N, C-alpha and C positions, 0 to 999 in steps of 0.2 A: 847416162841419160836413158839408154835403151832399157836398162834394168828397172828404172823408175816407171817408164811407160808400161812395161810388162806388169809391174806391180799394180799400177792403176787399172790396167785392163782386167787383171785378176779380181780386183775389188768391184769394178763396175759391172762386169758381165753377169754375175749372179743377181745383181740388183735389177738389171735390165730384164733378165729372164723372169725374175719374180714379178716385176711390174707387168710384163706381158701376160703371164699366167693369171695374175689378179684381174687384169683388164678383160681377158677372155672369159674368166669366171663371171665377172660383172655383167658382161654381155649376155652370157648364157642364162643369168638369173634376172635379167631385166624384164619388166612387165611386158607382156605381149597382148595383142588384141585378138580375141577369138570371136568369130561370127557364128551365131546359131542360125543356120539357114533352114527355113521351111519352104517347101516347094508347092507349086499350085496343084500338084497331083497327090498331096498328102504324105510326103516324106520329109524327114529332117536329118541334117548332118551338120558337122562342124568344119570350118576352114579357118586358116589364119588370115592376117591382113593382106597377104599376097595371093590368096585364093587357093592355097595348098590344103588338101583334104587332111583331116586329123582323125586319129583313133581307128581308122579303117572300119567304122561302124555306121550303120544307118538305122534311123528310128522312125516312128510314126509321127513324131513331132518333137521339137526341141525349144528350149528357152535359153536366154543369155546366162553366162556365168556371173555369180555374185558370191563374194566371200568364199571362193574356191569350189563352189558347186553349181551345177547347171541342171535345169529340168529336162527330163527326157520321157518320151511316151512309148510304152511297149504293151502290146496286148490290150489296148484301150485304156490303160491306166498310166499315171504319171509318177515318176520318182526322180532321183538325182544321181548324177555321176560326178566324179572328181576330175581334176585336170589331167589325169592319166587315162580317162575314159572308162574307169571302173565304176560299176553301180554300187553306191554306198548307202543309199536309202531306197528301199524296195518300191517298185511301181504299184502303189495301192491308192493313189489319189485321183480326183475326178475333175480337175480344171478343164476349161477349154483352152485352146492354144493362146487365146488373147488374155487370159487371166494373169494377174501379177503374183507369181509364186516365188519371187526372188528373195534371197536372204538379205536382211537389213538388221544391223546391231545383233547378229547372232541368231536371229529367228526368222522364220518364213511362214506366211499365211498359207494354209492348206485347206482343201475342200474334200469332205468325205460324207457320203450319204446326204448330199445336199446342204450340208452345214459347214461352217468355217471355224478353224482353230489355228494354233501355231505350234510348230516343231522347232527344235534346235538343230544344229549341224550334225548331230549324231542320230537324228531321226526320232528323238524322244519327244512326245507330246508335252508341251509346257502349258498350253491352253487347250482344253478339250474342244472338239468340233461341235459347238452348241450355238453358234451365232449365224444370223441370216447373211451377214456380210463381214468382211475383215479387210483391213488395209495394212500396208507395211509399217514397221516400227520406225518412229522418228522421235528423237530426244527422250528415249526410254518409255514411250507410250505408243500404243496402236489403237486406231479408231475401229470400233466394232458397232454392229447394228443388231438389235434384238427387239422384237415386237414393235417394229416400225420406229424405233427411237435409237439415238446414237449415244455412245459413251466411250470410255477408254479402259484398256487393260495395261498392266505394266509387264515387265520382262519376267516376273515371277508367276505370271498367270492370274494375278488378282485384278478384279474389276475395280479399279481405284476411283473411277468417275462413272457413276451408274448411267445406264442407258435411259436418259430422261429428256434428251434434246431432240427437237424436231429435225434439226440438221446440225452437222459439225464438220470442221475441217481438221486435218492433222496438226499437231503442235509444230510451230515454227518460231524460232528465236524466243522460246520460253512461253509462248502464248498460243492458245487455240481459239479460233473464231467459232462461236456457236449461235444457233438461232432458237429462241424459245419465247413463247408468249408474244409472238408478233414483233420481236426486236432482236437485233444483233448485240452481242457483247463478246469481250475477250476475257478468257479465264486462264489462270495459271494451273500448274500441275496439282495444286491442292484444291482445285475446283473453286477457288476464290475469284470473284469477278473483279478484274483489274480496272476496267472501265467499261461503261455502257456506250454503245454506238446509237446515236439518234439519227443514223443515216438510213437512206433507202436501200443501200447495198454496200457491201464491203468485201475485201479479199484478205488473205493471210499476209503476215509480215515476211518481207524479204529484204535483206540488206538494210534493216532498221526502219523500213517504211512499209505502210500498207495503203492501198488505194481505197477510197471511199466515195460514195455517190450521194449527192443531195441536190434536190431541185433539177434533176436531169443532167447534172454535170459531175465529173470525177476529179478528185485531187488526191493528196497523200497526207497521212498523219504519221507521227512517230509512236514509239511504244508507250508514251505517256498520254496518248490521245490528242496531242497538240497538232494543229494544222501546220504543215511544213511547206507543201506545194499547193497553191490555190486551186480550187475546183473550177477549172476552165475547159476541161476536155470532154469530148463526146463519149469516149471510151478510154479505159486505162487498164494496164495489166501490171504484174509484179516486176520488180527489178531483177535483172540477171546480168552479171558481169558489169555492173555500174550503169546500165542503161535499161529503160523501161519503154515499152511500146505504148503509144498514145494515138488517139484519133482526133483530128480536127478538120472541119469542112469536108467530111466524108472520106478523108484519106489518112493513112497511117504513117507515123515516123517514130522517132525516139527522143527521149529527154534523159538528162543525167540526174543525179540525186539532188542537185541544186534547182532542178526545174527548168534548166536551160535546154534549148533545142540542140540536140547533138546531130541528128539526121532529120532533115525537113520532112513534113508529112506529105509525101507524094505517091505513096503506094496504096494499092487496093487492099493488100493484106500483108502482114509481116509476122515473123515468129520471134521467139526469144533468142538472145545471143548465147552461143555455146562454142567454146574454143575460139572465140573471136569472130565467129561467122553467124549470120542469121538468114533465115528464109524470107524471101519477098516475092510478091506477085505483081506483075506488070503486063498489061496487054493480054490478060487471060492465061499467062504462063508463069511458071515458078523458076527462080534461080536463087543465088545467095549474094550477100554483100558483106564487107568487113566493117569494122567499127568507124571507119572514115566515110562510110557510105559508098565505097568503091565496089563495082561489080566484080565478083570473083568467079561465080558460075553464072553464065548468061541465062536469062529467063526464057527457056526453050522447052521446059518440061511440064507435063500435066500436073505433077506434084513432086515436091522434094521435101524430105524431112530435115530437121535441124542437124547440122554436123555434130558429131561426137567422135572423139578419138581419130579424127582425120577422115572419117567416112560419112557418107550420107546415102539414103535410099531414094531412088527416083522412079517415077512412073512415066513412061513414054509409050504412046500407043495403048495397048492393053496389057503390057508386061511391066514388071518391077525388076530393078537391078540395083547393085550397090557400086558406087564409084568413090574414088578418093579425091582429095583436094585438087589433084592435077587433072581430074576428069577421066582417069583410067578406070575401066570396068574391072571390078574385083570378083563379083558374082553376077553372072549374066542373066540368070532367071531365078526369081524367088517370089514369095508372096509377101503381103504387107506386114505380116506378123514377125518377119525376120528381124532380129536384133543382134547387138554385139556389145562387148565390154572389154575393159582392160583387165588382164588376169595376172596376179602376182604368182610367180613360180616358187 
C-alpha cells in the first residue's frame, strides 16, 4: 500500500509543481493597469493600480498606454515609450497634453508643424502631416479635416472618402454620420448613402441603435433607418453596456434597448455606463451608481469621471485624485488630463 502511495506521490508532485509554475507565469503575464499621472505643476510619471512608481523616470507630460506604447513629453516635444519605459519613437511631435495621440488599429494621430497625420507603432509615417485635424482609427478609417471639410483616410494612408462634408463622425458599426447640404445621412465605407435622415439631429450608432431628433423629441432608429424606440425624450444619448441615458421632465435616467425604463429619470446629470458603473449628479455633487440604480460612490464630489478598469478620477475642493471602487486613494494629487489603461505584458 505504501509503495502505491509513494508511486502516486511521485506522479502527482511534478504535476502540482508544473501547475504552480504555470499559474505563477499566468499571473506575471496578466494584464495590468498603468496610470499616466500628470501633475498640476507640469510633470508626468507612471504608476500601477496600487500607486507604485514605474520606470523610475519623470517626464514633462504623459499619456495612457495604447497597444503597448504611451506618449511622453521631453524637451517640449512628444514621443512614445514601451512598457519597459524605453523611448521607442523619438520626441518630435507637438500635441498638447489633452490631444488624443493614442494608438488604435496600429496607428496614431500625430501633430507636427501645426498639421496632423498618422504613424504606425514603429514610428513610420503612414499618412503625412497635411490635415487640419485628425481622429483615431475606427473600423479601418480615420476622420480627417482639410480646408474646413471632413473626410476619411484608410490604414494605407489613402484618402478614401474625400473631405467634402461640413461635418462627420467616426465610423461605428459600419456607418458614419455625415452632414452635407443642410441634412444628415449615414454612409458606408464605400461612400454610399445607406439612408438619409430627415431629422433635426442625430447621433452615431451604438449597439445597433442611433438616437435621432424630430419636432424637439428624441428616439432611436436601427441600421435600416427604422424607428425602434419612439421619439418621446427631451434628450437622448448612445447606448453603453445595454443602457442609454435619456432625459424626461428635466431629469436624467436610463432605458434599455427595448425602450423600457431601467433606472428612473431622477438625476440632474448622468454619464455612460462603463464596467457596470455610471456617474450621476445629485444635490450639486457627483457620485456613481450600478446598473440596478444603487449608489456605489456617494454624491459628495465636485466632479467624478466614469469608472474604467476599476478606477475613477475625482475632484474635491480644488484638487484631483484617483480612487478605486472601494474609495481608496491611489493617486493623491494629479491634474484632470491624467488617464490610465490596461496593458498587456
